[in-house]
C-alpha positions in Angstrom: 205.4 -0.3 79.4 204.6 1.9 76.4 208.3 2.9 76.3 209.4 -0.7 76.3 207.0 -1.5 73.5 208.2 1.7 71.4 211.7 0.7 72.0 211.1 -2.9 71.0 209.3 -1.7 67.8 212.5 0.2 66.9 215.1 -2.3 68.1 213.9 -5.5 66.8 213.4 -4.4 63.2 216.7 -2.6 63.3 218.3 -5.7 64.5 216.7 -7.8 61.8 217.7 -5.3 59.2 221.4 -5.3 60.3 221.4 -9.2 60.3 220.1 -9.3 56.7 222.8 -6.8 55.8 225.5 -8.9 57.7 227.4 -9.8 54.4 227.1 -6.4 52.5 229.9 -4.0 52.4 229.2 -0.5 53.1 229.6 2.2 50.6 233.1 3.9 50.7 234.9 0.9 51.6 237.8 -0.1 49.4 240.3 -3.0 49.5 243.5 -3.1 47.7 242.4 0.1 45.8 239.3 -1.7 44.6 235.8 -0.2 45.4 233.9 -2.9 47.3 230.9 -0.5 48.3 227.4 -2.0 48.2 228.6 -5.5 47.4 227.8 -8.8 49.1 230.7 -11.0 50.2 230.8 -13.2 47.3 230.5 -10.4 44.9 233.5 -8.6 46.6 235.5 -11.9 46.5 234.8 -12.2 42.9 235.8 -8.4 42.1 239.0 -8.7 44.1 239.8 -11.9 42.3 239.3 -10.2 38.8 240.7 -6.7 39.5 243.5 -7.4 42.0 244.6 -10.9 42.0 244.5 -11.9 38.3 246.9 -9.2 37.1 249.3 -10.1 40.0 249.2 -13.8 38.7 250.5 -12.8 35.2 254.1 -13.6 34.8 256.7 -10.8 34.8 258.6 -10.7 31.5 261.8 -8.8 31.1 263.0 -8.6 27.5 266.1 -6.8 26.0 266.8 -7.6 22.4 266.6 -11.4 22.0 267.2 -11.9 25.7 264.1 -12.8 27.8 263.6 -13.7 31.3 260.4 -14.7 32.8 259.2 -15.0 36.5 255.9 -16.8 37.2 253.6 -15.6 39.9 254.1 -19.2 41.6 258.0 -18.8 41.2 257.6 -15.4 42.9 255.6 -16.9 45.6 252.6 -14.4 45.0 249.8 -15.0 47.4 246.7 -12.7 47.8 244.6 -13.0 50.9 241.2 -12.3 49.2 239.2 -13.9 52.1 241.0 -11.8 54.8 240.5 -8.5 52.9 236.8 -9.2 52.4 236.4 -10.3 56.1 238.0 -6.9 57.1 235.8 -5.0 54.7 232.7 -6.6 56.0 233.8 -6.1 59.7 234.5 -2.3 58.9 231.1 -2.0 57.4 229.4 -3.2 60.7 231.5 -1.6 63.4 229.8 0.1 66.2 226.5 -0.2 67.9 224.1 -2.1 65.6 221.4 0.7 65.6 223.9 3.2 64.3 225.5 0.8 61.9 222.1 -0.3 60.5 220.9 3.4 60.1 224.2 4.3 58.4 223.9 1.3 56.0 220.2 2.0 55.5 220.7 5.6 54.2 224.0 4.9 52.4 226.4 6.9 54.5 229.8 6.3 53.1 232.4 4.8 55.5 235.4 6.1 53.6 237.4 3.2 54.9 240.4 1.3 53.3 241.5 -2.3 53.7 245.2 -2.6 53.1 246.7 -4.9 50.5 247.1 -8.4 51.8 249.7 -9.4 49.2 252.8 -11.5 49.8 255.8 -12.5 47.7 259.2 -14.1 48.0 261.7 -11.2 48.0 264.5 -13.8 47.5 262.7 -15.0 44.2 262.4 -11.5 43.0 266.0 -10.7 43.8 267.2 -13.8 42.1 265.2 -12.9 39.1 266.7 -9.3 39.0 270.3 -10.8 39.3 269.7 -13.1 36.4 268.5 -10.2 34.3 271.6 -8.2 35.4 274.1 -11.0 34.7 272.5 -11.7 31.2 272.4 -7.9 30.2 275.1 -6.0 32.1 278.2 -5.1 30.0 281.0 -2.7 30.3 281.2 0.3 28.0 284.2 0.0 25.6 285.9 3.2 24.2 286.5 3.5 20.5 290.3 3.3 19.7 292.7 2.7 17.0 294.3 -0.7 17.0 297.8 -1.5 15.5 298.4 -4.8 13.8 300.7 -6.2 11.1 298.2 -5.2 8.6 298.3 -1.6 9.6 295.8 0.6 11.6 292.3 -0.5 12.4 289.5 1.2 14.1 287.7 -0.6 17.0 284.2 0.9 17.5 283.1 1.9 21.0 280.2 0.1 22.7 277.7 1.7 25.0 277.5 0.0 28.4 274.5 -1.4 30.0 273.8 -1.8 33.7 270.7 -3.1 35.2 269.5 -1.0 38.3 269.2 -3.9 40.6 267.6 -1.9 43.5 
């Protein structure tokens, strides 16, 4: 009986502590290269939106001289699964037997876990963007030469070629 009482005195508060920490991410957990350790779910979502998603939603601008091509994030089909990344970070933080998980989280043991990026985009849109840039900017090199005409000899200057590396 005393063993059951002692066990209940440990297990019940530990279970309650773990439930209170259900949305907290353990130290050492990163998602998409962003440290989420110690954050609540809503804080992690906000941090990922600010540090990961917002920069990805900026348009891509390719400028060469007066020529400019722009690809918007919507045009590229960029999508970031913030909720999925945070769900996985929370899940990693609470893996294993709840007593061990609660103890690890209570004393701040680092998980050293990484949630992979969940970023998608349209390869076709990006490839088309690169092809437009290449079409607008590629030019063949021209060797300098001497040109004969009825007016005499004339010099034609060479021109450096440009080739966009489409890969």
